[in-house]
TORKOL-4160 file (C-alpha; in steps of 0.2 Angstrom, whole numbers, padded with zeros to 4 digits, m for minus):
375
<pt num="1" X="0429" Y="0097" Z="0087"/>
<pt num="2" X="0426" Y="0077" Z="0081"/>
<pt num="3" X="0410" Y="0072" Z="0073"/>
<pt num="4" X="0404" Y="0063" Z="0085"/>
<pt num="5" X="0407" Y="0074" Z="0097"/>
<pt num="6" X="0396" Y="0088" Z="0087"/>
<pt num="7" X="0381" Y="0077" Z="0084"/>
<pt num="8" X="0380" Y="0075" Z="0104"/>
<pt num="9" X="0382" Y="0095" Z="0106"/>
<pt num="10" X="0368" Y="0097" Z="0089"/>
<pt num="11" X="0356" Y="0084" Z="0099"/>
<pt num="12" X="0353" Y="0094" Z="0116"/>
<pt num="13" X="0353" Y="0110" Z="0108"/>
<pt num="14" X="0339" Y="0104" Z="0098"/>
<pt num="15" X="0332" Y="0101" Z="0116"/>
<pt num="16" X="0334" Y="0118" Z="0122"/>
<pt num="17" X="0346" Y="0105" Z="0137"/>
<pt num="18" X="0362" Y="0113" Z="0145"/>
<pt num="19" X="0370" Y="0115" Z="0158"/>
<pt num="20" X="0364" Y="0133" Z="0164"/>
<pt num="21" X="0344" Y="0128" Z="0155"/>
<pt num="22" X="0342" Y="0112" Z="0169"/>
<pt num="23" X="0330" Y="0117" Z="0183"/>
<pt num="24" X="0339" Y="0117" Z="0199"/>
<pt num="25" X="0330" Y="0111" Z="0216"/>
<pt num="26" X="0322" Y="0125" Z="0230"/>
<pt num="27" X="0336" Y="0134" Z="0239"/>
<pt num="28" X="0341" Y="0119" Z="0255"/>
<pt num="29" X="0329" Y="0125" Z="0269"/>
<pt num="30" X="0329" Y="0113" Z="0281"/>
<pt num="31" X="0344" Y="0103" Z="0293"/>
<pt num="32" X="0343" Y="0088" Z="0304"/>
<pt num="33" X="0344" Y="0094" Z="0320"/>
<pt num="34" X="0339" Y="0081" Z="0333"/>
<pt num="35" X="0334" Y="0062" Z="0330"/>
<pt num="36" X="0323" Y="0054" Z="0345"/>
<pt num="37" X="0318" Y="0037" Z="0349"/>
<pt num="38" X="0302" Y="0030" Z="0351"/>
<pt num="39" X="0290" Y="0013" Z="0349"/>
<pt num="40" X="0296" Y="m0001" Z="0336"/>
<pt num="41" X="0288" Y="0001" Z="0321"/>
<pt num="42" X="0281" Y="0021" Z="0318"/>
<pt num="43" X="0269" Y="0023" Z="0305"/>
<pt num="44" X="0259" Y="0036" Z="0310"/>
<pt num="45" X="0265" Y="0055" Z="0318"/>
<pt num="46" X="0253" Y="0068" Z="0324"/>
<pt num="47" X="0258" Y="0085" Z="0332"/>
<pt num="48" X="0249" Y="0093" Z="0344"/>
<pt num="49" X="0250" Y="0101" Z="0360"/>
<pt num="50" X="0245" Y="0088" Z="0370"/>
<pt num="51" X="0249" Y="0098" Z="0386"/>
<pt num="52" X="0243" Y="0115" Z="0383"/>
<pt num="53" X="0258" Y="0123" Z="0387"/>
<pt num="54" X="0260" Y="0133" Z="0369"/>
<pt num="55" X="0271" Y="0122" Z="0363"/>
<pt num="56" X="0267" Y="0109" Z="0351"/>
<pt num="57" X="0270" Y="0089" Z="0355"/>
<pt num="58" X="0272" Y="0077" Z="0343"/>
<pt num="59" X="0262" Y="0058" Z="0345"/>
<pt num="60" X="0272" Y="0042" Z="0337"/>
<pt num="61" X="0259" Y="0028" Z="0333"/>
<pt num="62" X="0269" Y="0013" Z="0335"/>
<pt num="63" X="0263" Y="m0003" Z="0325"/>
<pt num="64" X="0274" Y="m0017" Z="0330"/>
<pt num="65" X="0276" Y="m0012" Z="0350"/>
<pt num="66" X="0256" Y="m0009" Z="0348"/>
<pt num="67" X="0259" Y="0006" Z="0360"/>
<pt num="68" X="0260" Y="0027" Z="0357"/>
<pt num="69" X="0275" Y="0036" Z="0359"/>
<pt num="70" X="0272" Y="0056" Z="0367"/>
<pt num="71" X="0286" Y="0068" Z="0365"/>
<pt num="72" X="0284" Y="0084" Z="0372"/>
<pt num="73" X="0290" Y="0097" Z="0365"/>
<pt num="74" X="0301" Y="0115" Z="0375"/>
<pt num="75" X="0298" Y="0125" Z="0361"/>
<pt num="76" X="0319" Y="0126" Z="0355"/>
<pt num="77" X="0315" Y="0111" Z="0344"/>
<pt num="78" X="0321" Y="0098" Z="0357"/>
<pt num="79" X="0308" Y="0086" Z="0362"/>
<pt num="80" X="0309" Y="0076" Z="0381"/>
<pt num="81" X="0310" Y="0057" Z="0380"/>
<pt num="82" X="0296" Y="0049" Z="0373"/>
<pt num="83" X="0282" Y="0043" Z="0385"/>
<pt num="84" X="0274" Y="0026" Z="0379"/>
<pt num="85" X="0255" Y="0021" Z="0384"/>
<pt num="86" X="0249" Y="0005" Z="0376"/>
<pt num="87" X="0236" Y="0003" Z="0366"/>
<pt num="88" X="0224" Y="m0010" Z="0357"/>
<pt num="89" X="0235" Y="m0021" Z="0344"/>
<pt num="90" X="0239" Y="m0016" Z="0325"/>
<pt num="91" X="0236" Y="0003" Z="0327"/>
<pt num="92" X="0237" Y="0011" Z="0314"/>
<pt num="93" X="0235" Y="0030" Z="0316"/>
<pt num="94" X="0229" Y="0043" Z="0331"/>
<pt num="95" X="0220" Y="0059" Z="0330"/>
<pt num="96" X="0215" Y="0072" Z="0343"/>
<pt num="97" X="0200" Y="0081" Z="0349"/>
<pt num="98" X="0193" Y="0084" Z="0363"/>
<pt num="99" X="0180" Y="0070" Z="0367"/>
<pt num="100" X="0173" Y="0072" Z="0381"/>
<pt num="101" X="0170" Y="0092" Z="0381"/>
<pt num="102" X="0181" Y="0097" Z="0395"/>
<pt num="103" X="0192" Y="0111" Z="0386"/>
<pt num="104" X="0205" Y="0095" Z="0387"/>
<pt num="105" X="0212" Y="0086" Z="0371"/>
<pt num="106" X="0211" Y="0069" Z="0371"/>
<pt num="107" X="0218" Y="0055" Z="0360"/>
<pt num="108" X="0208" Y="0044" Z="0347"/>
<pt num="109" X="0220" Y="0029" Z="0341"/>
<pt num="110" X="0213" Y="0016" Z="0330"/>
<pt num="111" X="0215" Y="m0002" Z="0332"/>
<pt num="112" X="0215" Y="m0013" Z="0318"/>
<pt num="113" X="0221" Y="m0029" Z="0325"/>
<pt num="114" X="0206" Y="m0028" Z="0341"/>
<pt num="115" X="0195" Y="m0020" Z="0329"/>
<pt num="116" X="0192" Y="m0005" Z="0339"/>
<pt num="117" X="0197" Y="0012" Z="0340"/>
<pt num="118" X="0201" Y="0018" Z="0359"/>
<pt num="119" X="0198" Y="0035" Z="0367"/>
<pt num="120" X="0213" Y="0041" Z="0379"/>
<pt num="121" X="0205" Y="0056" Z="0389"/>
<pt num="122" X="0217" Y="0068" Z="0393"/>
<pt num="123" X="0222" Y="0078" Z="0411"/>
<pt num="124" X="0227" Y="0093" Z="0401"/>
<pt num="125" X="0244" Y="0090" Z="0409"/>
<pt num="126" X="0249" Y="0078" Z="0394"/>
<pt num="127" X="0244" Y="0062" Z="0404"/>
<pt num="128" X="0230" Y="0050" Z="0399"/>
<pt num="129" X="0218" Y="0042" Z="0408"/>
<pt num="130" X="0212" Y="0023" Z="0405"/>
<pt num="131" X="0208" Y="0020" Z="0386"/>
<pt num="132" X="0190" Y="0019" Z="0384"/>
<pt num="133" X="0187" Y="0005" Z="0371"/>
<pt num="134" X="0173" Y="0010" Z="0356"/>
<pt num="135" X="0172" Y="m0009" Z="0344"/>
<pt num="136" X="0170" Y="m0006" Z="0327"/>
<pt num="137" X="0165" Y="m0019" Z="0311"/>
<pt num="138" X="0181" Y="m0028" Z="0305"/>
<pt num="139" X="0198" Y="m0021" Z="0302"/>
<pt num="140" X="0197" Y="m0004" Z="0305"/>
<pt num="141" X="0209" Y="0006" Z="0295"/>
<pt num="142" X="0206" Y="0024" Z="0299"/>
<pt num="143" X="0196" Y="0037" Z="0309"/>
<pt num="144" X="0191" Y="0056" Z="0306"/>
<pt num="145" X="0185" Y="0068" Z="0322"/>
<pt num="146" X="0172" Y="0080" Z="0316"/>
<pt num="147" X="0155" Y="0086" Z="0322"/>
<pt num="148" X="0146" Y="0079" Z="0307"/>
<pt num="149" X="0127" Y="0083" Z="0316"/>
<pt num="150" X="0130" Y="0099" Z="0321"/>
<pt num="151" X="0127" Y="0096" Z="0340"/>
<pt num="152" X="0143" Y="0103" Z="0348"/>
<pt num="153" X="0150" Y="0084" Z="0351"/>
<pt num="154" X="0163" Y="0077" Z="0338"/>
<pt num="155" X="0159" Y="0062" Z="0328"/>
<pt num="156" X="0170" Y="0050" Z="0322"/>
<pt num="157" X="0169" Y="0042" Z="0304"/>
<pt num="158" X="0180" Y="0026" Z="0303"/>
<pt num="159" X="0185" Y="0018" Z="0287"/>
<pt num="160" X="0182" Y="m0003" Z="0286"/>
<pt num="161" X="0195" Y="m0014" Z="0276"/>
<pt num="162" X="0181" Y="m0021" Z="0266"/>
<pt num="163" X="0176" Y="m0007" Z="0258"/>
<pt num="164" X="0165" Y="0005" Z="0270"/>
<pt num="165" X="0162" Y="0021" Z="0282"/>
<pt num="166" X="0156" Y="0018" Z="0299"/>
<pt num="167" X="0149" Y="0033" Z="0308"/>
<pt num="168" X="0149" Y="0034" Z="0328"/>
<pt num="169" X="0141" Y="0048" Z="0336"/>
<pt num="170" X="0148" Y="0057" Z="0350"/>
<pt num="171" X="0138" Y="0056" Z="0366"/>
<pt num="172" X="0149" Y="0069" Z="0375"/>
<pt num="173" X="0157" Y="0060" Z="0387"/>
<pt num="174" X="0171" Y="0051" Z="0379"/>
<pt num="175" X="0159" Y="0036" Z="0371"/>
<pt num="176" X="0149" Y="0036" Z="0356"/>
<pt num="177" X="0135" Y="0029" Z="0349"/>
<pt num="178" X="0133" Y="0019" Z="0331"/>
<pt num="179" X="0126" Y="0025" Z="0317"/>
<pt num="180" X="0122" Y="0022" Z="0299"/>
<pt num="181" X="0136" Y="0012" Z="0288"/>
<pt num="182" X="0141" Y="0017" Z="0270"/>
<pt num="183" X="0150" Y="0008" Z="0256"/>
<pt num="184" X="0165" Y="0016" Z="0248"/>
<pt num="185" X="0172" Y="0004" Z="0235"/>
<pt num="186" X="0185" Y="0002" Z="0241"/>
<pt num="187" X="0198" Y="0001" Z="0257"/>
<pt num="188" X="0202" Y="0019" Z="0264"/>
<pt num="189" X="0220" Y="0022" Z="0273"/>
<pt num="190" X="0217" Y="0041" Z="0274"/>
<pt num="191" X="0202" Y="0052" Z="0273"/>
<pt num="192" X="0198" Y="0071" Z="0278"/>
<pt num="193" X="0183" Y="0079" Z="0286"/>
<pt num="194" X="0179" Y="0099" Z="0280"/>
<pt num="195" X="0165" Y="0110" Z="0273"/>
<pt num="196" X="0166" Y="0107" Z="0254"/>
<pt num="197" X="0150" Y="0118" Z="0250"/>
<pt num="198" X="0150" Y="0130" Z="0260"/>
<pt num="199" X="0133" Y="0125" Z="0267"/>
<pt num="200" X="0139" Y="0123" Z="0287"/>
<pt num="201" X="0139" Y="0105" Z="0287"/>
<pt num="202" X="0155" Y="0094" Z="0289"/>
<pt num="203" X="0160" Y="0085" Z="0272"/>
<pt num="204" X="0170" Y="0067" Z="0271"/>
<pt num="205" X="0184" Y="0065" Z="0257"/>
<pt num="206" X="0190" Y="0046" Z="0259"/>
<pt num="207" X="0207" Y="0044" Z="0248"/>
<pt num="208" X="0200" Y="0026" Z="0241"/>
<pt num="209" X="0214" Y="0015" Z="0237"/>
<pt num="210" X="0210" Y="m0003" Z="0228"/>
<pt num="211" X="0217" Y="m0002" Z="0212"/>
<pt num="212" X="0200" Y="m0010" Z="0203"/>
<pt num="213" X="0189" Y="0006" Z="0209"/>
<pt num="214" X="0202" Y="0018" Z="0216"/>
<pt num="215" X="0198" Y="0036" Z="0218"/>
<pt num="216" X="0195" Y="0052" Z="0231"/>
<pt num="217" X="0177" Y="0050" Z="0237"/>
<pt num="218" X="0165" Y="0064" Z="0242"/>
<pt num="219" X="0152" Y="0061" Z="0254"/>
<pt num="220" X="0142" Y="0078" Z="0256"/>
<pt num="221" X="0135" Y="0081" Z="0275"/>
<pt num="222" X="0116" Y="0085" Z="0279"/>
<pt num="223" X="0120" Y="0090" Z="0295"/>
<pt num="224" X="0112" Y="0078" Z="0306"/>
<pt num="225" X="0124" Y="0062" Z="0306"/>
<pt num="226" X="0119" Y="0057" Z="0289"/>
<pt num="227" X="0130" Y="0059" Z="0271"/>
<pt num="228" X="0124" Y="0059" Z="0252"/>
<pt num="229" X="0129" Y="0048" Z="0239"/>
<pt num="230" X="0146" Y="0050" Z="0237"/>
<pt num="231" X="0156" Y="0057" Z="0220"/>
<pt num="232" X="0172" Y="0049" Z="0214"/>
<pt num="233" X="0187" Y="0060" Z="0209"/>
<pt num="234" X="0202" Y="0055" Z="0201"/>
<pt num="235" X="0197" Y="0037" Z="0197"/>
<pt num="236" X="0212" Y="0025" Z="0193"/>
<pt num="237" X="0225" Y="0035" Z="0202"/>
<pt num="238" X="0226" Y="0022" Z="0217"/>
<pt num="239" X="0229" Y="0036" Z="0231"/>
<pt num="240" X="0235" Y="0031" Z="0248"/>
<pt num="241" X="0235" Y="0046" Z="0258"/>
<pt num="242" X="0224" Y="0064" Z="0256"/>
<pt num="243" X="0226" Y="0080" Z="0265"/>
<pt num="244" X="0214" Y="0095" Z="0266"/>
<pt num="245" X="0223" Y="0113" Z="0263"/>
<pt num="246" X="0218" Y="0131" Z="0257"/>
<pt num="247" X="0231" Y="0129" Z="0243"/>
<pt num="248" X="0225" Y="0144" Z="0232"/>
<pt num="249" X="0222" Y="0156" Z="0247"/>
<pt num="250" X="0206" Y="0157" Z="0239"/>
<pt num="251" X="0196" Y="0153" Z="0257"/>
<pt num="252" X="0193" Y="0135" Z="0250"/>
<pt num="253" X="0197" Y="0119" Z="0254"/>
<pt num="254" X="0208" Y="0110" Z="0244"/>
<pt num="255" X="0211" Y="0089" Z="0242"/>
<pt num="256" X="0232" Y="0085" Z="0241"/>
<pt num="257" X="0234" Y="0067" Z="0238"/>
<pt num="258" X="0248" Y="0054" Z="0235"/>
<pt num="259" X="0245" Y="0041" Z="0224"/>
<pt num="260" X="0252" Y="0021" Z="0221"/>
<pt num="261" X="0251" Y="0025" Z="0202"/>
<pt num="262" X="0270" Y="0034" Z="0201"/>
<pt num="263" X="0278" Y="0044" Z="0209"/>
<pt num="264" X="0267" Y="0060" Z="0208"/>
<pt num="265" X="0257" Y="0069" Z="0217"/>
<pt num="266" X="0240" Y="0079" Z="0213"/>
<pt num="267" X="0228" Y="0092" Z="0218"/>
<pt num="268" X="0211" Y="0095" Z="0219"/>
<pt num="269" X="0205" Y="0113" Z="0219"/>
<pt num="270" X="0189" Y="0116" Z="0227"/>
<pt num="271" X="0175" Y="0124" Z="0220"/>
<pt num="272" X="0166" Y="0130" Z="0235"/>
<pt num="273" X="0151" Y="0121" Z="0228"/>
<pt num="274" X="0154" Y="0102" Z="0236"/>
<pt num="275" X="0164" Y="0100" Z="0219"/>
<pt num="276" X="0183" Y="0097" Z="0214"/>
<pt num="277" X="0192" Y="0101" Z="0199"/>
<pt num="278" X="0200" Y="0087" Z="0187"/>
<pt num="279" X="0218" Y="0082" Z="0196"/>
<pt num="280" X="0232" Y="0091" Z="0194"/>
<pt num="281" X="0250" Y="0082" Z="0194"/>
<pt num="282" X="0265" Y="0087" Z="0202"/>
<pt num="283" X="0280" Y="0078" Z="0206"/>
<pt num="284" X="0285" Y="0071" Z="0221"/>
<pt num="285" X="0296" Y="0059" Z="0228"/>
<pt num="286" X="0302" Y="0040" Z="0227"/>
<pt num="287" X="0286" Y="0030" Z="0232"/>
<pt num="288" X="0277" Y="0046" Z="0241"/>
<pt num="289" X="0265" Y="0038" Z="0256"/>
<pt num="290" X="0263" Y="0051" Z="0267"/>
<pt num="291" X="0259" Y="0070" Z="0265"/>
<pt num="292" X="0260" Y="0086" Z="0276"/>
<pt num="293" X="0256" Y="0105" Z="0273"/>
<pt num="294" X="0266" Y="0120" Z="0279"/>
<pt num="295" X="0275" Y="0136" Z="0276"/>
<pt num="296" X="0292" Y="0129" Z="0273"/>
<pt num="297" X="0300" Y="0146" Z="0265"/>
<pt num="298" X="0294" Y="0163" Z="0266"/>
<pt num="299" X="0281" Y="0167" Z="0251"/>
<pt num="300" X="0267" Y="0167" Z="0262"/>
<pt num="301" X="0260" Y="0152" Z="0251"/>
<pt num="302" X="0255" Y="0132" Z="0257"/>
<pt num="303" X="0270" Y="0119" Z="0252"/>
<pt num="304" X="0270" Y="0102" Z="0254"/>
<pt num="305" X="0280" Y="0089" Z="0261"/>
<pt num="306" X="0280" Y="0069" Z="0257"/>
<pt num="307" X="0287" Y="0053" Z="0266"/>
<pt num="308" X="0294" Y="0043" Z="0253"/>
<pt num="309" X="0293" Y="0025" Z="0259"/>
<pt num="310" X="0303" Y="0016" Z="0243"/>
<pt num="311" X="0318" Y="0029" Z="0243"/>
<pt num="312" X="0319" Y="0031" Z="0260"/>
<pt num="313" X="0320" Y="0051" Z="0259"/>
<pt num="314" X="0305" Y="0065" Z="0261"/>
<pt num="315" X="0303" Y="0079" Z="0247"/>
<pt num="316" X="0299" Y="0096" Z="0249"/>
<pt num="317" X="0288" Y="0103" Z="0234"/>
<pt num="318" X="0287" Y="0122" Z="0235"/>
<pt num="319" X="0278" Y="0134" Z="0226"/>
<pt num="320" X="0284" Y="0144" Z="0213"/>
<pt num="321" X="0278" Y="0163" Z="0211"/>
<pt num="322" X="0263" Y="0162" Z="0202"/>
<pt num="323" X="0256" Y="0146" Z="0213"/>
<pt num="324" X="0263" Y="0132" Z="0202"/>
<pt num="325" X="0274" Y="0118" Z="0210"/>
<pt num="326" X="0292" Y="0119" Z="0209"/>
<pt num="327" X="0301" Y="0106" Z="0199"/>
<pt num="328" X="0314" Y="0097" Z="0203"/>
<pt num="329" X="0310" Y="0095" Z="0221"/>
<pt num="330" X="0323" Y="0096" Z="0237"/>
<pt num="331" X="0324" Y="0079" Z="0243"/>
<pt num="332" X="0332" Y="0074" Z="0262"/>
<pt num="333" X="0339" Y="0059" Z="0265"/>
<pt num="334" X="0333" Y="0050" Z="0280"/>
<pt num="335" X="0347" Y="0039" Z="0290"/>
<pt num="336" X="0335" Y="0025" Z="0299"/>
<pt num="337" X="0326" Y="0023" Z="0279"/>
<pt num="338" X="0309" Y="0018" Z="0278"/>
<pt num="339" X="0298" Y="0033" Z="0279"/>
<pt num="340" X="0283" Y="0029" Z="0282"/>
<pt num="341" X="0276" Y="0045" Z="0291"/>
<pt num="342" X="0278" Y="0064" Z="0293"/>
<pt num="343" X="0270" Y="0078" Z="0301"/>
<pt num="344" X="0275" Y="0099" Z="0302"/>
<pt num="345" X="0274" Y="0112" Z="0315"/>
<pt num="346" X="0284" Y="0127" Z="0322"/>
<pt num="347" X="0296" Y="0117" Z="0335"/>
<pt num="348" X="0306" Y="0131" Z="0337"/>
<pt num="349" X="0297" Y="0148" Z="0334"/>
<pt num="350" X="0304" Y="0152" Z="0319"/>
<pt num="351" X="0290" Y="0158" Z="0312"/>
<pt num="352" X="0292" Y="0142" Z="0299"/>
<pt num="353" X="0286" Y="0126" Z="0297"/>
<pt num="354" X="0298" Y="0112" Z="0303"/>
<pt num="355" X="0296" Y="0094" Z="0300"/>
<pt num="356" X="0296" Y="0078" Z="0309"/>
<pt num="357" X="0300" Y="0062" Z="0300"/>
<pt num="358" X="0297" Y="0042" Z="0306"/>
<pt num="359" X="0309" Y="0028" Z="0302"/>
<pt num="360" X="0300" Y="0011" Z="0302"/>
<pt num="361" X="0315" Y="0003" Z="0302"/>
<pt num="362" X="0327" Y="0012" Z="0316"/>
<pt num="363" X="0314" Y="0015" Z="0326"/>
<pt num="364" X="0316" Y="0035" Z="0326"/>
<pt num="365" X="0310" Y="0051" Z="0321"/>
<pt num="366" X="0320" Y="0064" Z="0313"/>
<pt num="367" X="0318" Y="0082" Z="0315"/>
<pt num="368" X="0319" Y="0095" Z="0304"/>
<pt num="369" X="0322" Y="0114" Z="0308"/>
<pt num="370" X="0321" Y="0129" Z="0299"/>
<pt num="371" X="0340" Y="0135" Z="0291"/>
<pt num="372" X="0333" Y="0152" Z="0299"/>
<pt num="373" X="0322" Y="0163" Z="0306"/>
<pt num="374" X="0306" Y="0169" Z="0294"/>
<pt num="375" X="0299" Y="0179" Z="0306"/>
């Protein structure tokens, strides 16, 4: 061995790095099963049983076509060809819930360009009636559905570009009346609702992403449709997307978010009293943009999948036995590139979570199924 080779070997030995020491990604648990065409510019995906047949369906929000695509699941991982419904201009996201209390899922689509959200009342067979427009403030970004005043009717929280959140109180017939408006300190493209302090009232967490005042903003609900002054967590981390999930199995809803500052993901563990831990970081992918949680391996621990807009991939971030997140991630290249949306569900009754990702460039949805059944 010459002197140069010996120095290189000695250097890596000091670092404790060798071919056997390098961490490996988790097993390759998914395979691409199908590709389906949707409208132009798919930017948001939702999994929900729209026609009440027990099979998860998909909704794609298509910003360039100003429509949504409905794909009804067959239960074997395949879906029927997309049906399209025209909505107001520049839709950004969709949520599902029983807005008119008829026991049938309805859809709510946010429209940034028309400054409204529209309610699509469901017929129960997967079809929808004429949209009901609900005007909002300027440039709405996101709609969060929940019962904020404990009257049994779904309400809506709408975030606006200019650092505000508007509350709309549901009347139970598909319509809403204006509620209060709150300052958020930063624009928010993503938010979630849940009971963070176990008082029976619904609270809200927003991913506030303006770099100067970015944070996760938590609004504790009073149970009458009003909210307390928000508390900020994870300041300066530029959160882009947030999801709500009990990640450590303690019965308390935790917050997982993607950030525009680097490629890491972060988690805020709930303390159960309305407050959260300091952010815990773990590896994401190249430009994490959207998130979903599910059981992607058979250990019963909740895992995370992240859509990476810069890398044209999505990444699986699975859990170790001690609850920590495995590094490195398992990455999957999306043929269509430019991945802006991701969702998950058991599309083929395998007992495990599968994944759907949207290609904003090719206007397609790719379905990834588990390689084996873990029932």
